[in-house]
Structure formats: C-alpha cells, structure tokens
C-alpha positions as CSV (number, residue, x, y, z in Angstrom):
1,X,30.4,161.8,146.7
2,X,30.1,165.2,148.5
3,X,30.6,167.3,145.3
4,X,28.3,169.3,143.1
5,X,27.5,167.8,139.6
6,X,30.2,168.5,137.0
7,X,32.7,170.2,139.2
8,X,35.7,167.8,139.2
9,X,38.6,168.0,136.6
10,X,40.2,164.6,137.3
11,X,39.4,161.5,139.2
12,X,42.1,158.9,139.7
13,X,41.1,155.4,141.0
14,X,43.8,152.9,141.8
15,X,42.8,149.4,142.9
16,X,39.3,150.5,143.7
17,X,37.3,148.3,141.4
18,X,39.2,145.2,142.2
19,X,39.9,146.0,145.9
20,X,38.0,146.8,149.1
21,X,35.5,144.1,148.5
22,X,34.7,141.5,151.2
23,X,34.8,138.6,148.8
24,X,37.7,136.6,150.0
25,X,37.5,133.3,151.7
26,X,40.3,134.4,153.9
27,X,37.8,136.8,155.5
28,X,35.4,133.9,156.2
29,X,32.5,134.8,153.9
30,X,31.6,135.7,150.3
31,X,29.7,138.6,148.9
32,X,27.5,137.9,145.9
33,X,28.8,138.8,142.5
34,X,25.6,140.9,141.9
35,X,26.2,143.0,145.1
36,X,29.9,143.6,144.1
37,X,28.9,144.7,140.6
38,X,26.1,147.0,141.9
39,X,28.5,148.7,144.4
40,X,31.2,149.2,141.7
41,X,28.6,150.5,139.2
42,X,27.3,153.0,141.8
43,X,30.9,154.2,142.3
44,X,31.3,154.8,138.6
45,X,27.9,156.5,138.4
46,X,29.0,159.0,141.1
47,X,32.3,159.6,139.4
48,X,30.5,160.4,136.1
49,X,28.1,162.7,138.0
50,X,30.8,164.9,139.5
51,X,33.2,164.9,136.6
52,X,33.0,168.0,134.4
53,X,32.8,168.0,130.6
54,X,36.4,167.4,129.3
55,X,37.4,166.0,132.7
56,X,39.3,162.8,133.0
57,X,38.6,159.6,134.8
58,X,41.7,157.4,135.1
59,X,41.2,153.9,136.4
60,X,44.2,151.7,137.2
61,X,43.7,148.2,138.5
62,X,46.1,145.4,139.3
63,X,45.0,141.8,138.7
64,X,42.3,140.8,141.1
65,X,42.1,137.3,142.5
66,X,38.5,136.8,143.6
67,X,36.4,135.5,140.6
68,X,33.4,137.7,141.4
69,X,35.6,140.8,141.6
70,X,37.2,140.0,138.2
71,X,33.7,139.5,136.7
72,X,32.5,142.9,138.1
73,X,35.7,144.6,136.9
74,X,35.5,143.2,133.4
75,X,31.8,144.2,133.1
76,X,32.5,147.7,134.3
77,X,35.5,148.1,131.9
78,X,33.3,146.8,129.0
79,X,30.5,149.2,129.9
80,X,32.9,152.2,130.1
81,X,34.4,151.3,126.8
82,X,30.9,151.4,125.2
83,X,29.7,154.5,127.2
84,X,28.9,157.4,124.8
85,X,29.7,159.9,127.5
86,X,33.4,159.1,127.3
87,X,36.3,159.0,124.9
88,X,38.3,156.0,126.0
89,X,42.1,155.3,125.8
90,X,42.9,151.7,126.9
91,X,46.5,151.8,128.3
92,X,46.4,148.3,129.7
93,X,49.8,146.8,130.4
94,X,49.1,143.1,130.4
95,X,52.8,142.2,130.8
96,X,52.7,143.8,134.3
97,X,49.2,142.8,135.1
98,X,47.8,146.3,135.0
99,X,44.4,147.4,133.6
100,X,44.4,151.1,132.8
101,X,41.7,153.2,131.2
102,X,41.9,156.9,130.6
103,X,38.4,158.3,130.0
104,X,37.6,161.8,128.9
105,X,34.0,163.0,129.5
106,X,32.5,164.4,126.3
C-alpha cells in the first residue's frame, strides 16, 4: 500500500478476503490454496503496517464458495483473533452469512 507506516485511522475491507481470487472452476483453472493464503496474509500484513495505534481494521466477508478461499479466510480470521497487536470484537452474523471482525490496533 502506498502509505507511510502507522498513518491510517481506519481500514474497511468488504469481501476482500473471500473475493477477487481466481479459484473458481467457472474461470477454467484453480489457484493453489497456499498461494491464496499467502496473498491474503500479505494483504493483512500491509494493513497492519499502515494502521496507526488505536486505529481500526474492519473486515466484513460474505460466505465464500471456493473451498480454498474458505480455508484461507478461516485461517486469517483465526490468526487475527490470536494476534497480540489487536483487540478483537467478533460481530459475525451467521444468520445472514456475514463474517465481521472489528480489530483495534493496540
């Protein structure tokens, strides 16, 4: 991201971790689960870098259909919930198929 470290107050991601991945048989090929996970982890790493102390990272995801995307998303959510750099509020709305995390950088 083209920002200086620790300069951003709020980052909002909607359908980023489960979307924009070329892992759909409708597209004619499959990306590896490792590659998808690595790309998503790099995105979170950059978000953490530019977020200032006390800043918020809000992640909202709808239910993903590709199994490797679901696996990557689940892994990233689990890692974020255990990340000592964040206080986490899980606002997931399972009834409507929405995964929502609100993270505050400590």
